[in-house]
Structures are given as structure tokens and as C-alpha cells.
PANU-956242 format. One record per residue (C-alpha): residue in three letters; x, y, z; chain. Coordinates in nm, 4 decimals. Layout:
% PANU-956242
REC   residu          u          v          w   chaine
REC      Ala          X          Y          Z        A
...
% end
This chain:
% PANU-956242
REC   residu          u          v          w   chaine
REC      Met    10.4363     1.7491    12.8938        A
REC      Ser    10.1278     1.9362    13.0104        A
REC      Gln     9.7598     1.8728    13.0607        A
REC      Asn     9.5320     2.1262    12.8871        A
REC      Gln     9.1664     2.2171    12.9153        A
REC      Asn     9.0725     1.9801    12.6317        A
REC      Asn     9.2548     1.6966    12.8129        A
REC      Ala     9.5390     1.7111    12.5603        A
REC      Ile     9.8859     1.5923    12.6499        A
REC      Tyr    10.0279     1.8082    12.3718        A
REC      Asp     9.7851     2.0692    12.2426        A
REC      Leu     9.7694     2.2217    11.8946        A
REC      His    10.0749     2.4431    11.9219        A
REC      Asp    10.2766     2.2509    12.1803        A
REC      Lys    10.6136     2.1325    12.0523        A
REC      Pro    10.7164     1.8001    12.2128        A
REC      Pro    11.0798     1.7287    12.3086        A
REC      Phe    11.2836     1.6174    12.0077        A
REC      Phe    11.2838     1.2383    12.0519        A
REC      Thr    10.9220     1.2361    12.1695        A
REC      Trp    10.8397     1.4422    11.8619        A
REC      Leu    11.0098     1.1876    11.6344        A
REC      Gly    10.8243     0.8960    11.7908        A
REC      Leu    10.4853     1.0663    11.7689        A
REC      Ser    10.5423     1.1663    11.4064        A
REC      Leu    10.6512     0.8139    11.3118        A
REC      Gln    10.3317     0.6850    11.4726        A
REC      His    10.1270     0.8996    11.2339        A
REC      Leu    10.3421     0.7944    10.9377        A
REC      Phe    10.2969     0.4234    11.0090        A
REC      Ser     9.9220     0.4683    11.0590        A
REC      Met     9.8588     0.6312    10.7220        A
REC      Phe    10.1313     0.4647    10.5135        A
REC      Gly     9.9397     0.1521    10.4115        A
REC      Ala     9.6364     0.3375    10.2759        A
REC      Thr     9.8409     0.6102    10.1090        A
REC      Val    10.0553     0.3684     9.9066        A
REC      Leu     9.7658     0.1277     9.8427        A
REC      Val     9.5855     0.3819     9.6225        A
REC      Pro     9.8708     0.4223     9.3695        A
REC      Leu     9.9291     0.0463     9.3716        A
REC      Leu     9.5635    -0.0146     9.2805        A
REC      Val     9.5641     0.2578     9.0149        A
REC      Gly     9.9068     0.2001     8.8645        A
REC      Leu    10.0864     0.5120     8.9865        A
REC      Asn    10.4227     0.5343     9.1587        A
REC      Pro    10.3915     0.4777     9.5387        A
REC      Gly    10.6983     0.6930     9.6041        A
REC      Val    10.5326     0.9930     9.4405        A
REC      Ala    10.2144     0.9304     9.6437        A
REC      Leu    10.4173     0.9328     9.9637        A
REC      Phe    10.5949     1.2496     9.8527        A
REC      Thr    10.2720     1.4316     9.7613        A
REC      Ser    10.1055     1.3280    10.0880        A
REC      Gly    10.3910     1.4891    10.2800        A
REC      Val    10.4091     1.8010    10.0637        A
REC      Gly    10.0288     1.8301    10.0619        A
REC      Thr    10.0194     1.8138    10.4418        A
REC      Leu    10.2881     2.0808    10.4744        A
REC      Leu    10.0990     2.3038    10.2291        A
REC      His     9.7768     2.2504    10.4249        A
REC      Leu     9.9540     2.3473    10.7476        A
REC      Leu    10.0988     2.6559    10.5794        A
REC      Ile     9.7681     2.7716    10.4306        A
REC      Thr     9.5758     2.7126    10.7547        A
REC      Arg     9.8489     2.9041    10.9421        A
REC      Gly     9.9493     2.5981    11.1399        A
REC      Lys     9.6129     2.5772    11.3146        A
REC      Val     9.4651     2.2479    11.1894        A
REC      Pro     9.6329     1.9104    11.2653        A
REC      Ala     9.5157     1.7357    10.9480        A
REC      Tyr     9.7237     1.4814    10.7556        A
REC      Met     9.6662     1.4586    10.3794        A
REC      Gly     9.6854     1.1142    10.2206        A
REC      Ser     9.5866     0.9480     9.8923        A
REC      Ser     9.2101     0.9573     9.8356        A
REC      Phe     9.0205     0.6357     9.7587        A
REC      Ala     8.7286     0.8278     9.6051        A
REC      Phe     8.9035     0.8629     9.2674        A
REC      Ile     9.0445     0.5128     9.2203        A
REC      Ile     8.8059     0.4002     8.9440        A
REC      Pro     8.8357     0.7049     8.7131        A
REC      Met     9.2119     0.7328     8.7721        A
REC      Ala     9.2684     0.3659     8.6849        A
REC      Ser     9.0486     0.3935     8.3752        A
REC      Leu     9.2157     0.7117     8.2508        A
REC      Leu     9.5635     0.5758     8.3145        A
REC      Lys     9.4915     0.2653     8.1042        A
REC      Thr     9.3174     0.4428     7.8176        A
REC      Ile     9.4954     0.7795     7.7886        A
REC      Gly     9.7823     0.8069     8.0337        A
REC      Tyr     9.8891     1.0153     8.3288        A
REC      Pro     9.8402     1.3580     8.1622        A
REC      Ala     9.4641     1.2897     8.1634        A
REC      Val     9.4755     1.1686     8.5248        A
REC      Ala     9.6686     1.4804     8.6222        A
REC      Gln     9.4135     1.7113     8.4619        A
REC      Gly     9.1352     1.5315     8.6470        A
REC      Ile     9.3183     1.5620     8.9799        A
REC      Ile     9.3924     1.9303     8.9221        A
REC      Ser     9.0236     1.9885     8.8415        A
REC      Val     8.9311     1.8321     9.1766        A
REC      Gly     9.1592     2.0782     9.3520        A
REC      Val     9.0107     2.3652     9.1510        A
REC      Val     8.6588     2.2670     9.2665        A
REC      Tyr     8.7803     2.2971     9.6268        A
REC      Leu     8.9307     2.6377     9.5539        A
REC      Ile     8.6081     2.7595     9.3902        A
REC      Val     8.4006     2.6472     9.6910        A
REC      Ala     8.6523     2.8162     9.9235        A
REC      Phe     8.6183     3.1362     9.7193        A
REC      Ile     8.2374     3.1253     9.7457        A
REC      Ile     8.2563     3.0719    10.1224        A
REC      Thr     8.4696     3.3862    10.1467        A
REC      Phe     8.1520     3.5817    10.0606        A
REC      Thr     7.8819     3.3607    10.2146        A
REC      Gly     8.0551     3.3004    10.5474        A
REC      Thr     8.0092     2.9835    10.7553        A
REC      Asn     7.7054     3.0670    10.9686        A
REC      Trp     7.5061     2.8236    10.7568        A
REC      Ile     7.7189     2.5352    10.8846        A
REC      Glu     7.5692     2.5435    11.2342        A
REC      Tyr     7.2231     2.5631    11.0788        A
REC      Ile     7.2560     2.2555    10.8573        A
REC      Phe     7.4848     2.0610    11.0918        A
REC      Pro     7.3263     2.0555    11.4403        A
REC      Ala     7.4374     1.7906    11.6914        A
REC      Glu     7.1609     1.5492    11.5874        A
REC      Val     7.3148     1.5439    11.2364        A
REC      Val     7.6834     1.5815    11.3225        A
REC      Gly     7.6947     1.2992    11.5796        A
REC      Pro     7.5623     1.0236    11.3500        A
REC      Ile     7.7718     1.1492    11.0551        A
REC      Ile     8.0917     1.1311    11.2596        A
REC      Met     7.9936     0.7811    11.3726        A
REC      Val     7.9404     0.6815    11.0090        A
REC      Ile     8.2835     0.8143    10.9073        A
REC      Gly     8.4427     0.5703    11.1509        A
REC      Leu     8.2072     0.2736    11.1200        A
REC      Ser     8.1908     0.2812    10.7397        A
REC      Leu     8.5562     0.1725    10.7421        A
REC      Ala     8.4859    -0.1264    10.9655        A
REC      Gly     8.4252    -0.3581    10.6702        A
REC      Ser     8.7603    -0.2850    10.5074        A
REC      Ala     8.9372    -0.3305    10.8415        A
REC      Ala     8.7608    -0.6633    10.8965        A
REC      Thr     8.8546    -0.7831    10.5471        A
REC      Ser     9.2193    -0.6898    10.6003        A
REC      Ala     9.2084    -0.8636    10.9382        A
REC      Thr     9.0744    -1.1958    10.8139        A
REC      Ala     9.1653    -1.2529    10.4492        A
REC      Leu     9.4876    -1.3276    10.2622        A
REC      Asn     9.4711    -1.3118     9.8815        A
REC      Gly     9.0915    -1.3189     9.8992        A
REC      His     9.0714    -1.6266    10.1213        A
REC      Tyr     9.0108    -1.6574    10.4933        A
REC      Asp     9.3321    -1.7232    10.6843        A
REC      Val     9.3377    -1.8002    11.0565        A
REC      Arg     9.6932    -1.6613    11.0805        A
REC      Val     9.5659    -1.3243    10.9598        A
REC      Phe     9.2828    -1.3382    11.2129        A
REC      Thr     9.5268    -1.4214    11.4925        A
REC      Val     9.7739    -1.1455    11.4060        A
REC      Ala     9.4943    -0.8868    11.3754        A
REC      Leu     9.3461    -0.9867    11.7120        A
REC      Val     9.6860    -0.9844    11.8823        A
REC      Thr     9.7621    -0.6424    11.7291        A
REC      Leu     9.4302    -0.5027    11.8522        A
REC      Leu     9.4737    -0.6412    12.2048        A
REC      Ala     9.8334    -0.5195    12.2206        A
REC      Thr     9.7272    -0.1688    12.1134        A
REC      Ile     9.4573    -0.1675    12.3826        A
REC      Ala     9.7073    -0.2887    12.6448        A
REC      Phe     9.9686    -0.0305    12.5460        A
REC      Asn     9.7045     0.2415    12.5588        A
REC      Met     9.5813     0.1395    12.9030        A
REC      Phe     9.8925     0.0329    13.0912        A
REC      Leu    10.1837     0.2371    12.9559        A
REC      Lys    10.2595     0.5900    13.0694        A
REC      Gly    10.5199     0.8552    13.0046        A
REC      Phe    10.6847     0.8579    12.6616        A
REC      Leu    10.5766     0.5034    12.5677        A
REC      Gly    10.2220     0.5845    12.6750        A
REC      Leu    10.2069     0.8349    12.3889        A
REC      Leu    10.2824     0.5692    12.1261        A
REC      Pro    10.0201     0.2941    12.1675        A
REC      Val     9.9446     0.2735    11.7941        A
REC      Leu    10.3092     0.2640    11.6845        A
REC      Leu    10.3914     0.0016    11.9493        A
REC      Gly    10.0842    -0.1996    11.8497        A
REC      Ile    10.1964    -0.1973    11.4857        A
REC      Ile    10.5510    -0.3031    11.5787        A
REC      Phe    10.4259    -0.5807    11.8069        A
REC      Gly    10.1818    -0.7055    11.5419        A
REC      Tyr    10.4543    -0.6918    11.2774        A
REC      Ile    10.6833    -0.9123    11.4886        A
REC      Val    10.4034    -1.1667    11.5353        A
REC      Ala    10.3287    -1.1527    11.1612        A
REC      Leu    10.6970    -1.2235    11.0909        A
REC      Ile    10.6869    -1.5260    11.3195        A
REC      Val    10.3787    -1.6789    11.1527        A
REC      Gly    10.5085    -1.6124    10.7996        A
REC      Leu    10.2871    -1.3264    10.6834        A
REC      Val    10.5710    -1.0889    10.5981        A
REC      Asp    10.7657    -1.0983    10.2718        A
REC      Leu    11.0960    -0.9122    10.3106        A
REC      Ser    11.2104    -0.9628     9.9510        A
REC      Pro    11.0947    -0.6110     9.8444        A
REC      Val    11.3303    -0.4659    10.1069        A
REC      Ser    11.6356    -0.6507     9.9758        A
REC      Ala    11.5434    -0.5619     9.6172        A
REC      Ala    11.4963    -0.1909     9.6870        A
REC      His    11.7752     0.0643     9.6552        A
REC      Trp    11.8719     0.2883     9.9451        A
REC      Phe    11.8185     0.5959     9.7288        A
REC      Gln    11.5252     0.5765     9.4905        A
REC      Leu    11.3950     0.8806     9.3052        A
REC      Pro    11.0129     0.8849     9.2762        A
REC      Thr    10.8767     0.8811     8.9211        A
REC      Phe    10.7476     1.2360     8.8821        A
REC      Glu    10.5082     1.3081     8.5935        A
REC      Thr    10.3110     1.6077     8.4684        A
REC      Phe     9.9853     1.6960     8.2917        A
REC      Ile    10.1812     1.7477     7.9688        A
REC      Gly    10.2359     1.4392     7.7528        A
REC      Lys    10.5266     1.3487     7.5285        A
REC      Asp    10.3595     1.5210     7.2347        A
REC      Gly    10.2920     1.8420     7.4245        A
REC      Phe     9.9829     1.9687     7.6054        A
REC      Val     9.6473     1.8133     7.5107        A
REC      Phe     9.3299     1.8987     7.7017        A
REC      Tyr     9.1184     1.5996     7.8102        A
REC      Pro     8.7653     1.7228     7.8993        A
REC      Ala     8.6495     1.3647     7.9709        A
REC      Ala     8.9049     1.3437     8.2516        A
REC      Val     8.7768     1.6641     8.4082        A
REC      Leu     8.4115     1.5609     8.3741        A
REC      Ser     8.4744     1.2177     8.5264        A
REC      Met     8.6710     1.3386     8.8292        A
REC      Ala     8.5619     1.6940     8.9159        A
REC      Pro     8.2082     1.5908     9.0297        A
REC      Leu     8.3616     1.3441     9.2771        A
REC      Ala     8.5028     1.6419     9.4643        A
REC      Leu     8.1540     1.6650     9.6178        A
REC      Val     8.2222     1.3298     9.7849        A
REC      Thr     8.5515     1.4373     9.9386        A
REC      Leu     8.4042     1.7771    10.0281        A
REC      Ser     8.1543     1.6018    10.2525        A
REC      Glu     8.4375     1.3939    10.4007        A
REC      His     8.6303     1.7172    10.4587        A
REC      Leu     8.3400     1.8647    10.6558        A
REC      Gly     8.3051     1.5449    10.8574        A
REC      His     8.6744     1.5244    10.9415        A
REC      Leu     8.6783     1.8919    11.0394        A
REC      Met     8.3834     1.8262    11.2707        A
REC      Val     8.5697     1.5374    11.4349        A
REC      Leu     8.8878     1.7407    11.4754        A
REC      Ser     8.6901     2.0305    11.6227        A
REC      Lys     8.5260     1.7935    11.8673        A
REC      Ile     8.8349     1.6118    11.9941        A
REC      Thr     9.0551     1.9229    12.0169        A
REC      Gly     8.7893     2.1533    12.1578        A
REC      Thr     8.8646     2.4095    11.8854        A
REC      Asp     8.6152     2.5421    11.6293        A
REC      Phe     8.8132     2.5110    11.3066        A
REC      Phe     8.5136     2.6308    11.1066        A
REC      Glu     8.5605     2.9639    11.2828        A
REC      Asn     8.9411     2.9748    11.3018        A
REC      Pro     9.1181     2.9430    11.0616        A
REC      Gly     8.7876     2.9057    10.8780        A
REC      Leu     8.6458     2.6647    10.6238        A
REC      Lys     8.7750     2.8763    10.3348        A
REC      Arg     9.1337     2.8151    10.4485        A
REC      Thr     9.0930     2.4432    10.5156        A
REC      Leu     8.9285     2.3941    10.1747        A
REC      Thr     9.2012     2.6014    10.0099        A
REC      Gly     9.4597     2.3807    10.1813        A
REC      Asp     9.2938     2.0630    10.0540        A
REC      Gly     9.2478     2.2033     9.7050        A
REC      Thr     9.6041     2.3277     9.6767        A
REC      Ala     9.7372     1.9908     9.7939        A
REC      Ser     9.5462     1.8111     9.5164        A
REC      Val     9.6536     2.0626     9.2500        A
REC      Val    10.0187     2.0141     9.3457        A
REC      Ala     9.9740     1.6347     9.3503        A
REC      Gly     9.8356     1.6470     8.9976        A
REC      Leu    10.1233     1.8645     8.8806        A
REC      Ile    10.3957     1.6190     8.9873        A
REC      Gly    10.2481     1.2724     8.9354        A
REC      Gly    10.0589     1.1811     9.2505        A
REC      Pro     9.6963     1.0848     9.3218        A
REC      Ala     9.4376     1.3258     9.4621        A
REC      Val     9.4724     1.3732     9.8376        A
REC      Thr     9.2323     1.4183    10.1264        A
REC      Ser     9.2446     1.4377    10.5051        A
REC      Tyr     9.2868     1.0979    10.6730        A
REC      Gly     9.0640     0.9416    10.9373        A
REC      Glu     9.3466     0.7117    11.0475        A
REC      Asn     9.5458     1.0076    11.1748        A
REC      Ile     9.2420     1.1548    11.3467        A
REC      Gly     9.2037     0.8226    11.5262        A
REC      Val     9.5673     0.8368    11.6371        A
REC      Met     9.5129     1.1845    11.7816        A
REC      Gln     9.2021     1.0716    11.9663        A
REC      Leu     9.3879     0.7762    12.1194        A
REC      Ser     9.7096     0.9545    12.2111        A
REC      Arg     9.5532     1.2914    12.3064        A
REC      Val     9.8345     1.4554    12.1120        A
REC      Tyr     9.6935     1.7215    11.8777        A
REC      Ser    10.0154     1.9079    11.7996        A
REC      Val    10.0541     2.0448    11.4476        A
REC      Trp    10.4296     2.0004    11.5018        A
REC      Val    10.3742     1.6239    11.5173        A
REC      Ile    10.1662     1.6265    11.1973        A
REC      Gly    10.4307     1.8379    11.0279        A
REC      Gly    10.6989     1.5935    11.1423        A
REC      Ala    10.5051     1.3042    10.9910        A
REC      Ala    10.4831     1.4990    10.6641        A
REC      Leu    10.8593     1.5570    10.6624        A
REC      Phe    10.9186     1.1864    10.7255        A
REC      Ala    10.6897     1.1030    10.4320        A
REC      Val    10.8893     1.3302    10.2003        A
REC      Ile    11.2232     1.1863    10.3193        A
REC      Phe    11.1066     0.8241    10.3057        A
REC      Ser    10.9798     0.8717     9.9495        A
REC      Phe    11.3479     0.8946     9.8466        A
REC      Val    11.4738     0.6109    10.0723        A
REC      Gly    11.3757     0.2960     9.8878        A
REC      Lys    11.4543     0.0421    10.1593        A
REC      Leu    11.2639     0.2298    10.4303        A
REC      Ser    10.9592     0.2718    10.2083        A
REC      Ala    10.9797    -0.0952    10.1114        A
REC      Leu    11.0073    -0.2016    10.4778        A
REC      Ile    10.6973    -0.0083    10.5791        A
REC      Ser    10.5117    -0.1419    10.2748        A
REC      Thr    10.5691    -0.4983    10.4007        A
REC      Ile    10.3401    -0.4357    10.6995        A
REC      Pro    10.0628    -0.6897    10.6290        A
REC      Gly     9.6927    -0.6120    10.6195        A
REC      Ala     9.6479    -0.8220    10.9327        A
REC      Val     9.8397    -0.5605    11.1303        A
REC      Thr     9.6805    -0.2523    10.9739        A
REC      Gly     9.3383    -0.4132    11.0046        A
REC      Gly     9.3923    -0.4888    11.3730        A
REC      Val     9.4974    -0.1303    11.4436        A
REC      Gly     9.2142    -0.0082    11.2217        A
REC      Phe     8.9579    -0.1644    11.4545        A
REC      Met     9.0799     0.0770    11.7201        A
REC      Leu     9.1407     0.3850    11.5030        A
REC      Tyr     8.8060     0.3722    11.3241        A
REC      Gly     8.6249     0.2873    11.6448        A
REC      Val     8.7516     0.5932    11.8306        A
REC      Ile     8.6249     0.8150    11.5473        A
REC      Ala     8.2806     0.6597    11.5907        A
REC      Ala     8.3087     0.7116    11.9657        A
REC      Ala     8.3787     1.0825    11.9039        A
REC      Gly     8.0448     1.1012    11.7216        A
REC      Leu     7.8752     0.9313    12.0138        A
REC      Gln     8.0370     1.1877    12.2440        A
REC      Val     7.8827     1.4713    12.0386        A
REC      Ile     7.5404     1.3164    12.0923        A
REC      Val     7.5963     1.2723    12.4667        A
REC      Asp     7.7472     1.6177    12.5240        A
REC      Asn     7.4590     1.7887    12.3447        A
REC      Lys     7.1989     1.5698    12.5162        A
REC      Val     7.0284     1.4724    12.1909        A
REC      Asp     6.6968     1.3160    12.2913        A
REC      Tyr     6.6150     1.0053    12.0873        A
REC      Ser     6.2740     0.9689    12.2435        A
REC      Lys     6.1847     1.2490    12.0005        A
REC      Lys     6.0860     1.1101    11.6615        A
REC      Arg     6.2572     1.3880    11.4658        A
REC      Asn     6.5995     1.3053    11.6060        A
REC      Leu     6.5404     0.9353    11.5546        A
REC      Met     6.4264     0.9854    11.1936        A
REC      Ile     6.7466     1.1752    11.1213        A
REC      Ala     6.9951     0.9435    11.2931        A
REC      Ala     6.8524     0.6074    11.1832        A
REC      Pro     6.8900     0.6475    10.8044        A
REC      Ile     7.2257     0.8271    10.8376        A
REC      Leu     7.3711     0.5318    11.0282        A
REC      Val     7.2359     0.2539    10.8079        A
REC      Val     7.2898     0.4294    10.4730        A
REC      Gly     7.6450     0.5284    10.5650        A
REC      Ile     7.7588     0.2075    10.7321        A
REC      Gly     7.5855    -0.0124    10.4748        A
REC      Asn     7.7370     0.1972    10.1904        A
REC      Phe     7.4087     0.2700    10.0144        A
REC      His     7.5952     0.4390     9.7304        A
REC      Leu     7.4874     0.6153     9.4121        A
REC      Gln     7.6709     0.4928     9.1023        A
REC      Leu     7.5989     0.7175     8.8052        A
REC      Ser     7.8575     0.5462     8.5847        A
REC      Thr     8.1567     0.3168     8.6176        A
REC      Gln     8.3607     0.6240     8.7009        A
REC      Val     8.1212     0.8326     8.9121        A
REC      Asp     8.0240     0.6684     9.2406        A
REC      Phe     7.9027     0.8625     9.5451        A
REC      Ser     7.9830     0.6701     9.8618        A
REC      Gly     7.7385     0.5794    10.1349        A
REC      Val     7.9063     0.8362    10.3619        A
REC      Ala     7.8390     1.1115    10.1072        A
REC      Ile     7.4760     1.0023    10.0587        A
REC      Ala     7.4248     0.9769    10.4356        A
REC      Thr     7.5646     1.3277    10.4830        A
REC      Val     7.3369     1.4802    10.2186        A
REC      Leu     7.0382     1.2834    10.3487        A
REC      Gly     7.1022     1.4044    10.7038        A
REC      Ile     7.1228     1.7670    10.5883        A
REC      Ile     6.7970     1.7401    10.3894        A
REC      Leu     6.6062     1.5672    10.6705        A
REC      Asn     6.7223     1.8276    10.9202        A
REC      Leu     6.5996     2.1066    10.6920        A
REC      Ile     6.2587     1.9637    10.5984        A
REC      Leu     6.1389     1.7709    10.9034        A
REC      Pro     5.9166     1.9596    11.1513        A
REC      Lys     6.0537     2.0180    11.5009        A
REC      Val     5.7823     1.8012    11.6498        A
REC      Ala     5.6091     1.4992    11.4913        A
REC      Ala     5.2296     1.5210    11.4519        A
REC      Ser     5.1803     1.2265    11.6909        A
REC      Glu     5.3800     1.4048    11.9631        A
REC      Lys     5.1703     1.7241    11.9671        A
% end
């Protein structure tokens, strides 16, 4: 275990000892599992396939980025509405074509960036824009965490509140007072502690575990239906534009990762490779029956808390996801973790992402006595956190985070350096 210049315990290419490696990878798996399997459950897809594609997608991303970016790929929430609609009306072949088209959009943008370069990124994303956007990425998830931490079947439940609060406090305590090997696993220990409390108060249903088989093959599907290949342009038109939403999330997550690791991923391995990794992961997901994938803020939060940025750990989590997708009882056991526990941990994970944005502002000494900086940050924060979204149809909905990102870019480009009243 070594301390590095970016205050990392295990830096990007450090390989932890075997058992430490297993524990750290399991911590990432537990942190992303709930959200990754929730998407297919809401849409009507097979959770086992979603777990499989998240693992394979992460490994592909690591391969394409040459093992330089510690990003975990999980099921994207941005495509829930069109995927659910297409699955009910046409079937998975249409969903698959939509998901593949999303990946193709990423690949096209990556191809364009090959010729345009990335110098424009620093121009449109200065600290006064990046800081608030990173804060929004974390704080925009606060509402979902609070709902999970207070409600059971749509109704307020004091047991849920209690378990979430205990989970949060336990995670804080583990983070502050443990050291050595256990000090690296505050999130995993917090989840386990919260799960035990949830068991005691009756919030855990273990019947899915007993009903599941030890070996359970995921239900793989393709973009070709029973009657052969049929092209569904409506599927492509309803899902491909939403790639713009996840593209903005991709930029935001890459900014956060660059900040906490002290490495400029826009420069090395470059945005073209990270976008290619994301796009390829979604194309593969569409080819075998999974939902579209995207990088996960939960795992970024885990890295920020643990100060472990190792790509070996992320790769280990991906391997666990692939293995667990075939082990029915293990998948079922993790799926019984109640929202009270994930919500309690989410308060911490999402909060540390927001804190990383605040750190960008502090480090770059952004002066908010200047009106220009204030006029950029204020709308970004409120639009993003309040989810001031643009819904063009029942299937096309640009999130508040996406709108806030675009708004921040535009304001930075058009506002004068100094307000008229300050001259």
C-alpha cells in the first residue's frame, strides 16, 4: 500500500494484494448492483443479462482505453421510457436496434474528435462551468436517494428512514475510524451493516434467494426477431437522440475522474478512446440482450471515498459482475438489498461527487463576487438539481443535468468577461 502524489492509496495502475483486491472489487459491485439491475426490472429485460453486459462493457472500456480510465459501465436510466415502450409494442429486436444506434452515435462523435482534437474542451469547460456541473451530477441524484431512504412501496416508512440513517452513519464511522484493509472498504462495510439492520427490522425478503437456482443462464437476445431481420427506424429515431444526454454525462464523469485522480483523461487516453469505449459497450449490450450502458457516478463516489483509483479494482468488479450473472443465488442475494440501504449509502456517494465539484471551484479560485461567474453557476445548479428537463415526446426527455450542461456552455461562450456595472 503506497501513498501517491494525488493522495491515492492505490493509484491507477497499482495492483492491490489478492484479498484486498477482491474486497475492493466487491465494494464496487455492491455499490452499482442496485441501479444496474433496477433498469431492466423497470423496462422488462432480464437482470442477469444487464449484469453480464455491465461487466463485459466495463472490460471492453478498459481494453479500448488501454487500461487508463477507472470507469465502471452500468445500465443507463436515460433510455428507460423508449426501451419500455418499444419492448411492449414491438419487442426486443427494436430495443436492440435503438441501443446499437446509441452506441453508433458515440462512435461517430469519437471519429469526429479524431480530426478536431480536444483543445475546444478547455475553452468551453473552464473551472467556473466544470465545478457547478460536477456538483449537479452528484446533487441531482439526491432526490432519488432520499426517496429510497424514506419510502416503502410509495409510502413513508419510519423503518426505512431508520435503516438509511444508520447505514449513512455507519459508512461515515467506517470511513473515519477504520484503517488498514478495513479502512479501504467503508462503503461495502456500510452496506453490510445496513443490510443486517434491515434484516432485523423486517425490510429484507429472502424468498428470491431460496427460489433462485445456483446456476442460471441469462436470457440472451438479439436484434433479429423470430421472423428474421426487420429494420425499425422508429426505434433508432426515439433512442439515438438521447445519446446527447449520456454524452454530456460522459463528459461530466470524465471531468470528475480527472479531478479526483489528478490525471487528464481528456489528454490521455483521449476523449476519442473513452467515447469509443462507451459506444462499443452499448453496441455489444444491444447485440446480446442488455440495456444501454453508461459510466456510473456511484463507482466514482466509491473511488473518491476510498482513494483507490486502480483500474485493476474496476476490472475485478467487472469480472465479478460477469460471474454473478450466471450464479442465480448470489445475484438474488444482492438484489434483496433494500432501497433503505442503497439510499443511505447514496447520500454519501452522491455527496462526495458534489464535493469534488466544490473542490474544482476552490482549487481554481473562482471568484463569485464577479457577476459573470455567478450568472453561470446559479442557473446550472438550480436547473440541474431541480431537473428542469426538456420533454419533446413521451420517449425523448433531456434531463436537467443535460440542460444545465448545455446552458453552462452557452453562457460561458456568450457572456462578456466583465459585466457592464463592474466596469
